[in-house]
KEMAR-923371 format. One record per residue (C-alpha): x, y, z; residue in three letters; chain; residue number from 0. Coordinates in steps of 0.5 Angstrom, whole numbers, plus 500, padded with zeros to 3 digits. Layout:
<atoms>
    u    v    w  residu  chaine  num
    X    Y    Z     ALA       A  NUM
...
</atoms>
This chain:
<atoms>
    u    v    w  residu  chaine  num
  212  627  347     MET       A    0
  206  622  349     MET       A    1
  204  622  356     PHE       A    2
  200  616  358     VAL       A    3
  196  614  365     ASP       A    4
  199  608  367     LEU       A    5
  192  606  370     LYS       A    6
  186  603  367     TRP       A    7
  191  600  362     GLY       A    8
  195  605  360     GLY       A    9
  201  600  359     LEU       A   10
  198  597  354     ALA       A   11
  197  603  350     VAL       A   12
  204  605  352     LEU       A   13
  207  599  349     ALA       A   14
  202  600  342     LEU       A   15
  205  607  342     ALA       A   16
  212  605  342     CYS       A   17
  211  599  337     THR       A   18
  208  605  332     LEU       A   19
  214  609  334     ALA       A   20
  219  604  332     ARG       A   21
  215  602  326     ALA       A   22
  216  609  324     ALA       A   23
  224  609  325     ASP       A   24
  225  602  322     ASP       A   25
  226  605  315     ALA       A   26
  233  606  313     VAL       A   27
  236  612  311     THR       A   28
  242  614  306     TYR       A   29
  244  619  311     GLU       A   30
  245  614  317     ALA       A   31
  250  611  313     PHE       A   32
  254  617  311     GLY       A   33
  250  621  305     ALA       A   34
  251  628  305     ALA       A   35
  245  629  300     GLY       A   36
  248  636  298     ASP       A   37
  248  634  290     GLY       A   38
  256  635  290     LYS       A   39
  259  629  295     THR       A   40
  259  622  292     ASP       A   41
  254  619  296     ASP       A   42
  254  612  292     GLN       A   43
  258  608  297     ALA       A   44
  253  611  303     ALA       A   45
  247  609  298     ILE       A   46
  250  601  297     VAL       A   47
  251  601  305     ARG       A   48
  244  603  307     ALA       A   49
  241  598  302     HIS       A   50
  245  592  304     ALA       A   51
  243  594  312     GLU       A   52
  235  595  309     ALA       A   53
  236  588  306     ASN       A   54
  239  585  313     ARG       A   55
  234  587  317     ARG       A   56
  228  587  312     ASN       A   57
  226  594  313     VAL       A   58
  224  599  307     PRO       A   59
  229  605  305     VAL       A   60
  227  612  305     ARG       A   61
  231  618  302     ALA       A   62
  231  625  305     GLY       A   63
  225  630  302     ASP       A   64
  229  636  299     GLY       A   65
  236  632  299     LYS       A   66
  240  631  292     THR       A   67
  244  625  292     TYR       A   68
  250  625  287     TYR       A   69
  253  619  284     ILE       A   70
  259  619  281     GLY       A   71
  263  614  276     PRO       A   72
  264  608  281     GLY       A   73
  262  601  280     THR       A   74
  259  599  286     ALA       A   75
  251  597  286     VAL       A   76
  246  598  291     ALA       A   77
  242  591  291     THR       A   78
  235  592  293     VAL       A   79
  230  587  296     LYS       A   80
  226  591  300     THR       A   81
  221  597  299     ASP       A   82
  224  604  297     VAL       A   83
  220  611  298     ASP       A   84
  225  616  294     PHE       A   85
  220  621  296     GLY       A   86
  222  628  293     THR       A   87
  229  626  293     ALA       A   88
  233  628  287     LYS       A   89
  239  624  284     PHE       A   90
  244  626  280     ILE       A   91
  247  620  276     ILE       A   92
  253  623  273     ASP       A   93
  256  619  267     ASP       A   94
  261  624  264     THR       A   95
  267  621  266     HIS       A   96
  265  614  266     VAL       A   97
  269  610  262     PRO       A   98
  267  604  257     VAL       A   99
  270  599  261     ALA       A  100
  266  601  267     GLN       A  101
  259  602  264     ARG       A  102
  256  595  265     GLY       A  103
  254  596  272     SER       A  104
  247  598  275     PRO       A  105
  246  603  280     ILE       A  106
  240  600  283     PHE       A  107
  239  592  283     ASP       A  108
  232  590  284     ILE       A  109
  234  583  286     ALA       A  110
  230  576  286     PRO       A  111
  230  573  293     GLY       A  112
  231  566  290     ALA       A  113
  237  563  286     THR       A  114
  235  560  279     PRO       A  115
  234  552  279     VAL       A  116
  236  548  274     ALA       A  117
  231  544  271     VAL       A  118
  233  536  269     LYS       A  119
  229  531  266     GLY       A  120
  226  535  260     VAL       A  121
  229  534  253     THR       A  122
  224  537  249     LYS       A  123
  218  541  249     LEU       A  124
  212  542  244     THR       A  125
  208  549  242     ARG       A  126
  202  549  246     GLY       A  127
  204  544  251     GLN       A  128
  200  544  257     ALA       A  129
  205  541  263     ASN       A  130
  212  541  263     LEU       A  131
  212  534  265     GLY       A  132
  216  535  272     VAL       A  133
  215  539  278     PRO       A  134
  218  545  280     LEU       A  135
  220  548  287     VAL       A  136
  216  554  287     ALA       A  137
  211  557  282     PRO       A  138
  217  560  277     SER       A  139
  218  564  271     LEU       A  140
  222  558  266     VAL       A  141
  227  560  261     PHE       A  142
  228  555  256     VAL       A  143
  233  554  251     ARG       A  144
  235  550  245     ASN       A  145
  243  552  243     GLN       A  146
  242  548  237     ASN       A  147
  237  552  233     VAL       A  148
  239  559  231     ARG       A  149
  233  564  230     GLN       A  150
  232  572  229     TYR       A  151
  238  572  224     ILE       A  152
  237  579  223     ARG       A  153
  238  582  216     LEU       A  154
  240  589  214     GLY       A  155
  245  594  217     ALA       A  156
  245  591  223     ASN       A  157
  245  584  221     GLN       A  158
  247  578  225     ASN       A  159
  248  570  225     ASN       A  160
  242  570  230     GLY       A  161
  241  567  237     PHE       A  162
  239  560  240     PRO       A  163
  232  559  240     GLN       A  164
  229  561  247     GLN       A  165
  223  563  250     GLU       A  166
  220  564  257     VAL       A  167
  214  561  260     VAL       A  168
  210  562  267     LEU       A  169
  209  555  270     VAL       A  170
  206  553  277     ALA       A  171
  209  548  282     ALA       A  172
  206  542  279     ASP       A  173
  209  544  272     GLY       A  174
  202  546  269     THR       A  175
  204  552  264     LEU       A  176
  200  558  265     ASP       A  177
  195  559  259     ALA       A  178
  196  566  258     ARG       A  179
  204  565  257     THR       A  180
  204  559  252     PRO       A  181
  210  556  249     LEU       A  182
  210  559  242     VAL       A  183
  216  555  239     TRP       A  184
  217  547  238     ASP       A  185
  223  545  242     PHE       A  186
  226  539  239     ASP       A  187
  231  539  244     ALA       A  188
  232  543  250     VAL       A  189
  239  544  252     THR       A  190
  238  549  258     ALA       A  191
  232  549  263     LEU       A  192
  232  554  268     THR       A  193
  227  556  273     ALA       A  194
  227  563  276     LEU       A  195
  222  562  282     PRO       A  196
  217  568  283     LEU       A  197
  218  573  289     ASP       A  198
  211  572  292     ALA       A  199
  211  579  296     ARG       A  200
  210  585  292     PRO       A  201
  216  590  292     LEU       A  202
  214  597  291     VAL       A  203
  219  603  289     ILE       A  204
  216  610  289     ARG       A  205
  218  617  287     GLY       A  206
  224  620  286     GLY       A  207
  227  625  281     PHE       A  208
  233  622  277     PHE       A  209
  237  626  272     THR       A  210
  243  622  268     THR       A  211
  248  627  266     ILE       A  212
  250  623  259     ALA       A  213
  256  619  258     ASN       A  214
  261  623  253     GLN       A  215
  264  616  249     ALA       A  216
  264  614  242     GLU       A  217
  258  613  238     SER       A  218
  259  605  238     LYS       A  219
  254  599  241     TYR       A  220
  258  600  247     THR       A  221
  251  600  252     TYR       A  222
  251  604  258     TYR       A  223
  247  601  264     LYS       A  224
  247  606  270     ARG       A  225
  240  604  271     ASN       A  226
  235  600  275     PHE       A  227
  236  593  273     ALA       A  228
  229  590  275     ILE       A  229
  230  582  276     ARG       A  230
  225  581  281     ARG       A  231
  218  579  280     SER       A  232
  212  582  283     ASN       A  233
  215  589  283     VAL       A  234
  211  596  282     ARG       A  235
  215  602  281     ILE       A  236
  211  608  282     GLU       A  237
  212  616  280     GLY       A  238
  219  616  278     LEU       A  239
  222  621  273     ARG       A  240
  228  620  269     HIS       A  241
  231  626  266     ASP       A  242
  237  627  261     ILE       A  243
  242  632  261     ARG       A  244
  249  634  257     GLY       A  245
  247  630  251     GLU       A  246
  252  633  245     GLY       A  247
  253  630  238     ASP       A  248
  256  624  240     HIS       A  249
  255  619  246     GLY       A  250
  254  611  247     ALA       A  251
  247  609  248     PRO       A  252
  244  606  254     TYR       A  253
  240  600  256     ASP       A  254
  235  603  259     GLY       A  255
  234  607  265     PHE       A  256
  229  602  267     LEU       A  257
  232  595  265     SER       A  258
  227  589  266     ILE       A  259
  229  582  265     SER       A  260
  228  575  266     ARG       A  261
  222  577  271     CYS       A  262
  214  577  272     ALA       A  263
  209  582  274     ASN       A  264
  212  588  274     VAL       A  265
  208  595  273     THR       A  266
  210  601  272     VAL       A  267
  205  607  274     THR       A  268
  205  615  274     GLY       A  269
  212  615  271     CYS       A  270
  216  620  267     VAL       A  271
  221  618  262     PHE       A  272
  226  622  257     THR       A  273
  228  619  250     ALA       A  274
  235  620  248     HIS       A  275
  238  623  242     LYS       A  276
  239  619  236     THR       A  277
  246  618  234     TYR       A  278
  249  615  228     ARG       A  279
  255  609  228     THR       A  280
  257  604  223     ILE       A  281
  253  598  223     GLY       A  282
  255  590  223     SER       A  283
  254  591  215     ALA       A  284
  259  596  215     GLY       A  285
  255  602  213     VAL       A  286
  252  608  217     PRO       A  287
  246  607  221     VAL       A  288
  242  610  226     GLN       A  289
  244  608  233     MET       A  290
  238  606  238     GLY       A  291
  239  608  245     SER       A  292
  233  607  250     TYR       A  293
  230  609  257     ASP       A  294
  226  603  258     LEU       A  295
  228  596  256     THR       A  296
  224  589  257     VAL       A  297
  227  583  256     ASN       A  298
  225  575  257     SER       A  299
  220  578  261     SER       A  300
  212  577  262     VAL       A  301
  206  581  264     ASN       A  302
  210  588  264     VAL       A  303
  205  594  264     SER       A  304
  206  601  263     PHE       A  305
  200  605  266     LEU       A  306
  199  613  266     ASP       A  307
  206  614  263     CYS       A  308
  209  619  259     ARG       A  309
  216  622  256     GLN       A  310
  219  629  257     THR       A  311
  221  629  250     THR       A  312
  216  631  244     ASP       A  313
  214  624  241     ILE       A  314
  214  627  234     LEU       A  315
  221  630  235     ASP       A  316
  225  626  230     ARG       A  317
  232  628  234     ARG       A  318
  230  623  239     TYR       A  319
  230  615  239     TRP       A  320
  224  611  241     GLY       A  321
  223  610  248     LEU       A  322
  222  603  249     LEU       A  323
  226  596  246     GLY       A  324
  224  589  248     SER       A  325
  226  582  246     ASN       A  326
  223  575  248     TYR       A  327
  217  578  252     SER       A  328
  210  576  253     LYS       A  329
  204  580  255     ASN       A  330
  206  587  254     LEU       A  331
  201  593  256     LEU       A  332
  201  601  255     TYR       A  333
  195  604  258     ASP       A  334
  194  611  258     GLY       A  335
  201  612  256     CYS       A  336
  204  618  251     THR       A  337
  210  614  248     PHE       A  338
  214  615  242     SER       A  339
  214  608  240     ARG       A  340
  212  601  242     PHE       A  341
  218  596  240     ASP       A  342
  219  588  240     ALA       A  343
  225  587  236     HIS       A  344
  226  579  237     MET       A  345
  219  578  239     GLY       A  346
  213  579  243     VAL       A  347
  207  574  244     ALA       A  348
  201  578  246     HIS       A  349
  201  586  246     ALA       A  350
  196  591  248     THR       A  351
  196  599  247     ILE       A  352
  190  602  250     ARG       A  353
  188  610  251     ASN       A  354
  195  612  249     SER       A  355
  199  616  244     LYS       A  356
  204  613  240     LEU       A  357
  209  618  237     GLY       A  358
  213  618  230     TYR       A  359
  216  611  230     MET       A  360
  209  608  232     GLY       A  361
  208  601  233     ILE       A  362
  214  597  231     ASN       A  363
  213  589  232     ALA       A  364
  214  582  230     ILE       A  365
  211  576  234     GLY       A  366
  206  572  236     PHE       A  367
  198  572  238     GLY       A  368
  194  577  239     THR       A  369
  196  585  238     PHE       A  370
  190  589  240     THR       A  371
  190  597  240     VAL       A  372
  184  601  243     GLU       A  373
  182  608  244     ASN       A  374
  189  610  241     SER       A  375
  193  615  237     THR       A  376
  198  613  233     VAL       A  377
  203  618  229     TYR       A  378
  207  613  225     GLY       A  379
  209  612  218     TRP       A  380
  205  606  218     ASN       A  381
  200  604  224     PHE       A  382
  203  597  225     PHE       A  383
  210  597  222     ASN       A  384
  213  589  222     LEU       A  385
  220  590  223     ARG       A  386
  223  588  216     SER       A  387
  230  586  220     ASP       A  388
  227  580  222     TYR       A  389
  222  578  217     GLY       A  390
  216  582  218     SER       A  391
  213  576  222     THR       A  392
  206  576  226     TRP       A  393
  203  569  227     GLU       A  394
  197  571  230     GLY       A  395
  192  577  229     ASP       A  396
  191  584  230     PHE       A  397
  185  588  233     ILE       A  398
  184  595  233     VAL       A  399
  178  599  236     ARG       A  400
  176  606  236     ASN       A  401
  183  609  234     CYS       A  402
  186  615  230     THR       A  403
  192  614  225     PHE       A  404
  195  620  223     VAL       A  405
  200  618  217     PRO       A  406
  207  620  219     HIS       A  407
  205  625  224     GLY       A  408
  201  629  220     GLY       A  409
  206  630  214     ARG       A  410
  205  629  207     ALA       A  411
  205  621  206     ALA       A  412
  201  615  204     THR       A  413
  198  612  210     GLY       A  414
  199  605  210     THR       A  415
  195  600  216     LEU       A  416
  200  594  216     VAL       A  417
  207  596  213     GLY       A  418
  214  592  212     GLY       A  419
  218  588  207     THR       A  420
  220  581  206     ASN       A  421
  222  579  199     ASP       A  422
  222  571  201     GLY       A  423
  229  570  200     HIS       A  424
  233  571  207     HIS       A  425
  232  565  212     ASP       A  426
  231  568  219     PHE       A  427
  231  562  222     GLY       A  428
  223  561  222     TYR       A  429
  217  561  217     VAL       A  430
  215  568  217     CYS       A  431
  207  570  217     HIS       A  432
  203  576  216     MET       A  433
  198  577  221     PRO       A  434
  193  571  219     ARG       A  435
  187  576  221     ARG       A  436
  186  583  221     ILE       A  437
  180  586  224     VAL       A  438
  179  594  225     ILE       A  439
  173  597  228     ASP       A  440
  173  604  228     GLY       A  441
  178  608  225     LEU       A  442
  180  615  223     ARG       A  443
  185  616  218     ILE       A  444
  188  623  219     ASP       A  445
  190  624  211     ASP       A  446
  188  631  210     ALA       A  447
  196  633  208     ASN       A  448
  197  628  203     HIS       A  449
  202  628  196     PRO       A  450
  199  631  190     ALA       A  451
  198  624  187     ALA       A  452
  194  620  192     TYR       A  453
  190  614  191     ASP       A  454
  188  613  199     GLY       A  455
  191  609  204     PRO       A  456
  192  602  203     ALA       A  457
  192  596  208     ILE       A  458
  198  593  206     PHE       A  459
  205  596  204     GLY       A  460
  209  594  198     ASN       A  461
  212  588  202     PHE       A  462
  215  585  196     SER       A  463
  216  590  190     PRO       A  464
  218  584  185     LYS       A  465
  213  579  187     ASN       A  466
  208  581  182     THR       A  467
  207  575  177     SER       A  468
  207  567  178     PRO       A  469
  214  568  175     ALA       A  470
  217  570  182     TYR       A  471
  219  565  186     VAL       A  472
  220  565  194     GLU       A  473
  226  561  197     LYS       A  474
  222  562  204     PHE       A  475
  215  563  202     PRO       A  476
  212  568  206     TYR       A  477
  205  567  209     LYS       A  478
  200  572  207     ILE       A  479
  194  575  211     THR       A  480
  188  571  210     GLU       A  481
  182  576  212     GLU       A  482
  182  583  213     VAL       A  483
  175  586  216     VAL       A  484
  174  594  216     LEU       A  485
  168  597  220     ARG       A  486
  167  604  221     ASN       A  487
  174  606  217     VAL       A  488
  174  613  215     THR       A  489
  179  618  212     THR       A  490
  180  626  212     ALA       A  491
  181  625  205     SER       A  492
  175  622  203     GLY       A  493
  178  617  199     LYS       A  494
  177  610  201     PRO       A  495
  182  605  203     VAL       A  496
  185  601  198     ARG       A  497
  189  594  198     LEU       A  498
  196  595  197     SER       A  499
  200  599  191     THR       A  500
  202  591  190     ASN       A  501
  195  588  189     PRO       A  502
  198  582  186     TYR       A  503
  202  580  192     MET       A  504
  195  580  197     PHE       A  505
  190  578  191     ARG       A  506
  188  572  195     ASN       A  507
  186  576  201     VAL       A  508
  179  577  203     LYS       A  509
  177  584  205     VAL       A  510
  170  585  209     VAL       A  511
  168  592  209     ARG       A  512
  162  593  213     ASP       A  513
</atoms>
C-alpha cells in the first residue's frame, strides 16, 4: 500500500499514483469474462467477449501468464482492434472435430478501423502512373480490378482459367501513388476501385504459445483458417510461436496461421512457426498432385517484413511443405529468417532476402521489379526457381550478393542459378519475361556432391527443351535475359559456371565474367 502525506502537495502525488494504478488495471483479461485457462474448458466465448470489451473501451488485452486457453470447434471470432500481450500464455486450437463447413472462420481477426471506400471517377490506369487522378478520404491501400481481363492462367496439375486483372498500390490522400508500390499493369478498364484507409496508430500483438491440433478432414483443397486474419495496416507481431500436433497420413490444408491480406506495413519479428506435412490429392487436371498447406500467407498486401523468424521443422525435411505462400503483393522482406522457402504464386513486385537460410524448396517466384538476395544460403534445386505453372516470368532484375548456394540441399545434383520452364505455347494472360539483368557479386556454389557426369553448374536451366534451332516457333514468345554479370563466383567442384544445357536458347545473352 502506498501512503501519501497530504501536506506539501501530497494530493497531486496521490492523483498521479491513482492514475498509474488505473492504467495498470485498464488492460482487459480473459479471466474477467469467464475464461478458465485450465487447458480443458472451452474459453473461446470468453476470449471473444474480452476483445469486444477492449475494443469498446479502447484498452489492451492481457492474457494470463501460465494459463492455457483451450479453443474448441466453435465459429465465434475474436475481433482485435487494440494491443494484445499474450505473454507466456498457451493456446490450444483443437481442429480435430471441426467439420469442413465450419473451417472458414479465423480465431482472431485483426480488423481495420475504417471501412473500405469505393472510389469513383477512374476509368483506366496506366503502368507507372504518378497520380490516381482523384483524391481519397485518407492515405489508403487501393485495390484495383479489371473484370474483363484474365491473368495468371495456370498451367499444370492445378490448372485453371486465371483470375481478373488486379493489384494493390499505396496512395496518398491527394491521389499520389507511392513510388515504392507503382502500378505494374496497364488497366484499359477499371471495373472496381476500392480504397482501404490505412490505420495510422501502430497495433502490437506480443507473445503467446499457440498449438494447432490438426484437422482430420479429407485431403482436398478445402482450406482451413482457424488462424490470425491480419486485415489491418500498421501491425507488429512479436515473439509469437505456433506449433502443430496430430498430423497423420491425411488432412485438409491450412490457409496460414498468420494470414495477411489487403493491408500494408506489417512486421512479424522474433516469431517461430511450423511447416505442415505434405499430403497428396487430385488436382484440377484430374491427376495426383502434392497439396500445399501454409503456416504463413500474404495476399494483396504491401511492405510485409519477416524479421528474425524461424520454423520448428527442419528446412531440409521434404516431408513438410513450404512455410509461406503469397499472391499479388509488393515489397516482401525476409531478414534473419530460417524458412523452408520463399514463394510468390501470382506475383510479387520487389522482394528482398537477406541474412537468411532458405530450405529445400528455395526461392520460388514470379513477378516484377528487383529481387535482391544478400548474405544468405539457399538449399533449393535452383537458386531462383521461376514458377513454371505461371510462365516462369520475372519482369525486372535479379541481384545476388555474398551468398551460398547448396544445390538440392547437398544431394547429388546439377546446380542451376535460374530454373523454370516455358515453351512459348501457353497463354498465361500476359507476356512472359526472364529477368532482364542478373547481377551476381559474391556466390559460393557448394557442388562438391555432384553426379558422375558433371559439367559444372549452369546459369540457366533448360526452359524449353525443343527450342534448339530457328525452326522452333513460339506462339507466345518468351523474352530472354539480356545480360548476366558474374563476379566472385566460386564452386566447390572447381568447375566453371556454364551457360545452360540448352545454349541455343540463350545464345544472345551477354555474359560478363569479372
